[in-house]
C-alpha positions as CSV (number, residue, x, y, z in Angstrom):
1,M,76.1,97.4,99.0
2,L,75.9,94.7,101.7
3,I,78.5,92.0,101.3
4,D,78.5,88.4,102.6
5,T,82.0,87.2,102.0
6,H,81.5,83.7,103.4
7,C,78.3,81.5,103.3
8,H,77.3,78.1,101.8
9,L,74.4,78.5,99.5
10,D,74.5,74.9,98.5
11,R,73.6,73.9,102.0
12,Y,70.1,75.4,101.7
13,L,69.4,72.5,99.4
14,H,70.0,70.0,102.1
15,K,67.0,68.5,104.0
16,R,68.2,70.1,107.3
17,F,67.8,73.5,105.8
18,G,64.6,73.1,103.8
19,K,65.8,71.9,100.3
20,V,64.9,75.2,98.6
21,I,67.0,78.0,97.2
22,H,64.5,80.3,95.5
23,P,63.5,82.3,98.6
24,I,67.1,82.7,99.6
25,L,68.1,84.0,96.2
26,Q,65.0,86.3,96.2
27,Q,66.2,87.8,99.5
28,I,69.7,88.3,98.1
29,E,68.3,90.0,95.0
30,E,65.9,92.2,97.0
31,Q,68.6,93.4,99.4
32,Q,71.3,93.5,96.8
33,I,73.7,91.4,98.9
34,L,76.9,90.4,97.1
35,T,77.2,86.8,98.3
36,I,80.3,84.7,98.1
37,S,79.4,81.1,98.4
38,N,82.2,78.9,99.7
39,S,82.5,75.2,98.9
40,L,83.4,72.3,101.1
41,D,84.2,69.8,98.3
42,L,83.7,69.1,94.6
43,T,80.0,68.4,94.9
44,S,79.2,71.6,96.8
45,Y,81.3,73.5,94.2
46,D,79.3,72.1,91.4
47,T,76.1,73.1,93.2
48,N,77.4,76.6,94.0
49,C,78.3,77.2,90.4
50,R,74.7,76.2,89.3
51,I,73.3,78.5,91.9
52,A,75.5,81.3,90.8
53,R,74.0,81.2,87.4
54,K,70.7,82.3,88.8
55,S,71.9,85.6,90.3
56,R,74.5,88.2,89.5
57,Y,75.0,88.8,93.1
58,V,76.3,85.2,93.8
59,I,80.0,84.4,93.4
60,P,81.0,80.7,93.8
61,T,84.4,79.6,95.2
62,F,86.3,76.4,95.0
63,G,87.6,74.9,98.1
64,I,88.2,71.7,100.1
65,H,87.2,72.1,103.8
66,P,89.7,70.6,106.2
67,W,87.0,68.2,107.4
68,N,87.0,66.7,103.9
69,A,90.7,66.9,103.1
70,H,91.4,63.2,103.7
71,K,88.9,62.3,100.9
72,Y,91.0,64.2,98.3
73,I,94.5,63.3,99.3
74,N,94.9,61.3,96.0
75,R,93.3,63.8,93.7
76,I,96.0,66.4,93.6
77,E,96.0,67.1,89.9
78,L,92.2,67.6,89.7
79,I,92.4,70.1,92.7
80,K,95.2,72.0,91.0
81,K,93.1,72.2,87.8
82,L,90.0,73.5,89.6
83,I,92.1,76.0,91.6
84,N,93.5,77.4,88.4
85,K,90.0,78.0,87.0
86,A,88.6,79.5,90.2
87,K,88.5,83.3,90.7
88,I,88.3,82.9,94.5
89,V,89.3,80.0,96.7
90,G,87.6,78.8,99.8
91,E,86.8,77.3,102.3
92,I,90.3,75.9,103.0
93,G,92.5,75.7,106.1
94,L,93.0,73.6,109.2
95,D,90.6,72.4,112.0
96,H,91.9,70.9,115.2
97,Y,88.8,71.7,117.2
98,Y,85.8,70.1,115.6
99,A,87.9,67.6,113.7
100,Q,89.1,65.4,116.6
101,D,90.5,62.5,114.6
102,R,94.1,63.4,114.8
103,T,95.1,60.7,112.2
104,R,93.4,63.0,109.6
105,Y,95.5,66.1,110.6
106,P,98.4,65.2,108.1
107,A,95.8,65.1,105.2
108,Q,94.5,68.5,106.3
109,T,98.0,69.9,106.2
110,K,98.9,68.4,102.9
111,I,95.7,69.7,101.2
112,F,96.1,73.2,102.8
113,R,99.7,73.4,101.6
114,L,98.6,72.4,98.2
115,F,96.1,75.3,98.1
116,L,98.6,77.8,99.5
117,S,101.2,76.9,96.9
118,E,98.7,77.4,94.1
119,T,96.9,80.5,95.3
120,R,99.5,83.2,96.0
121,D,97.7,85.6,93.7
122,K,94.2,84.6,94.6
123,I,91.7,85.6,97.4
124,I,91.5,82.8,99.8
125,S,89.0,82.2,102.7
126,V,90.7,80.4,105.5
127,H,89.3,78.3,108.3
128,T,91.5,78.3,111.5
129,K,89.5,76.8,114.3
130,G,91.8,75.3,117.0
131,A,94.8,75.6,114.7
132,E,95.3,79.3,114.5
133,R,99.1,79.2,115.2
134,A,99.7,76.5,112.6
135,V,97.6,78.4,110.0
136,V,99.5,81.7,110.4
137,N,102.8,79.8,110.3
138,L,101.9,78.2,107.0
139,L,100.5,81.4,105.5
140,R,103.9,83.1,106.3
141,T,105.7,80.1,104.8
142,Y,103.9,80.4,101.4
143,G,103.6,84.1,101.4
144,N,99.9,84.4,100.7
145,K,98.6,87.9,101.2
146,K,95.1,87.9,99.7
147,V,93.9,86.2,102.9
148,V,90.4,86.4,104.5
149,I,90.4,84.8,107.9
150,H,86.9,83.3,108.3
151,W,85.2,83.7,111.7
152,F,88.3,84.0,113.8
153,S,87.6,83.3,117.4
154,G,91.0,82.3,118.7
155,D,93.8,83.7,120.8
156,L,94.3,87.5,120.7
157,E,98.1,87.2,120.4
158,V,97.7,85.2,117.2
159,L,95.1,87.7,116.0
160,D,97.5,90.6,116.5
161,E,100.1,88.7,114.4
162,M,97.6,88.2,111.6
163,I,96.6,91.8,111.7
164,K,100.3,92.8,111.2
165,E,100.5,90.4,108.3
166,G,97.7,92.4,106.6
167,Y,95.2,89.7,106.5
168,Y,91.5,90.5,106.3
169,F,88.9,89.2,108.8
170,S,85.3,88.4,107.9
171,I,83.1,89.1,111.0
172,V,80.0,86.9,111.7
173,P,76.6,87.7,113.4
174,E,78.0,86.0,116.5
175,V,79.5,89.5,117.2
176,R,76.0,90.4,118.6
177,F,76.3,87.7,121.3
178,S,80.0,87.3,122.1
179,D,82.2,89.7,124.0
180,H,85.2,87.9,122.6
181,I,84.1,88.5,119.0
182,K,83.5,92.2,120.0
183,E,87.1,92.4,121.3
184,I,88.3,91.0,118.0
185,V,86.3,93.7,116.1
186,K,87.9,96.3,118.4
187,R,91.4,95.2,117.5
188,V,91.0,94.7,113.7
189,P,91.5,98.0,111.8
190,L,88.6,99.1,109.7
191,N,90.6,98.6,106.5
192,Q,91.0,94.9,107.3
193,I,87.3,94.2,108.2
194,L,84.9,92.2,106.0
195,T,81.4,90.8,106.8
196,E,80.0,87.3,106.6
197,T,77.1,85.1,107.8
198,D,78.4,81.5,107.4
199,N,74.8,80.7,106.4
200,P,72.8,78.6,106.8
201,G,74.5,76.4,109.4
202,G,76.9,78.8,111.2
203,P,74.2,80.8,113.1
204,V,72.5,77.6,114.4
205,S,75.2,77.3,117.1
206,Y,74.3,80.6,118.7
207,M,70.9,81.5,117.4
208,G,69.2,78.1,117.3
209,E,68.0,78.5,113.7
210,K,69.3,78.5,110.2
211,G,70.8,81.8,108.9
212,L,69.1,83.9,106.2
213,P,70.9,86.4,104.0
214,V,69.5,89.5,105.8
215,L,71.6,88.4,108.9
216,I,74.5,90.4,107.2
217,Q,72.6,93.5,108.4
218,I,73.2,92.4,112.1
219,V,77.0,92.2,111.4
220,V,77.1,95.7,109.9
221,E,75.1,97.1,112.8
222,E,77.3,95.5,115.5
223,I,80.6,96.5,113.9
224,A,79.3,100.0,113.6
225,R,78.3,100.0,117.3
226,V,81.7,98.6,118.4
227,K,83.7,100.9,116.2
228,G,81.6,104.0,117.0
229,V,80.8,104.8,113.3
230,S,77.8,104.9,111.1
231,L,76.2,101.9,109.4
232,K,76.8,103.5,106.0
233,Q,80.5,104.0,106.8
234,I,80.9,100.2,107.7
235,E,78.9,99.3,104.5
236,K,81.1,101.5,102.3
237,T,84.4,100.4,104.0
238,V,83.6,96.7,103.6
239,E,82.8,97.4,99.9
240,Y,86.0,99.3,99.4
241,N,88.1,96.6,101.4
242,L,86.8,93.8,99.1
243,I,87.6,95.8,96.0
244,R,91.1,96.6,97.3
245,L,91.6,93.0,98.1
246,A,90.7,91.9,94.6
247,G,93.0,94.5,93.2
248,Q,93.3,94.7,89.4
249,F,90.8,91.8,89.0
250,A,88.0,93.5,90.9
251,D,85.9,94.3,87.9
252,S,86.0,90.8,86.6
253,I,85.4,89.1,90.0
254,F,82.9,91.4,91.5
255,P,81.1,93.1,88.5
256,A,78.0,93.7,90.7
257,V,80.1,96.0,92.9
258,V,82.4,97.6,90.6
């Protein structure tokens, strides 16, 4: 089974991306792509939950993206309640690259710390752009182990430290176009690799158009090429890695896989 561990299905309903979800879900169903739809805030979480009711292949997650953390600094109890209900958490983390207003960095850290303190036994999808060192230090502080590092593109020294911590890495379609991402794939052991698209917006930056679910096939192809193994081996390895990451809760979180 193909697995997209990080996308944002709710974004397809925005004007920029066409405001339609049916053809996207149809592609997911036809290709049988297990799709984990990450949330950026409460509104996107509600939308992702509604979308998930339309397909057994869609898993919604609850998260507050670092770009939105400052909006939720006084809603701690609500966040805790939603974390407790969520099977998977994301997208959370820090961003010191795209988010250039430094006055909002303390809010990012406070919300990220809150999520880490409440998710030690949950799978979390973590954004690290421009703050990779700070992220790994906080992950170590709180002891989270069910960690998926989303679209890592940072320093290779920090990457090696994250690998040693046992974190998983979701690889994006950019691997086809970026030598740096290829080098990351070379370094990450197969048993810590997952696949993602960051659809629909992520691929715009290097492909010039919105991403579609079938882009996950590019990721599998490129990982297989870099690692020198078959497409089927990558597909099966990613499936096994996700089940291992979920542990005893795999059958309840990912019934379409298990």
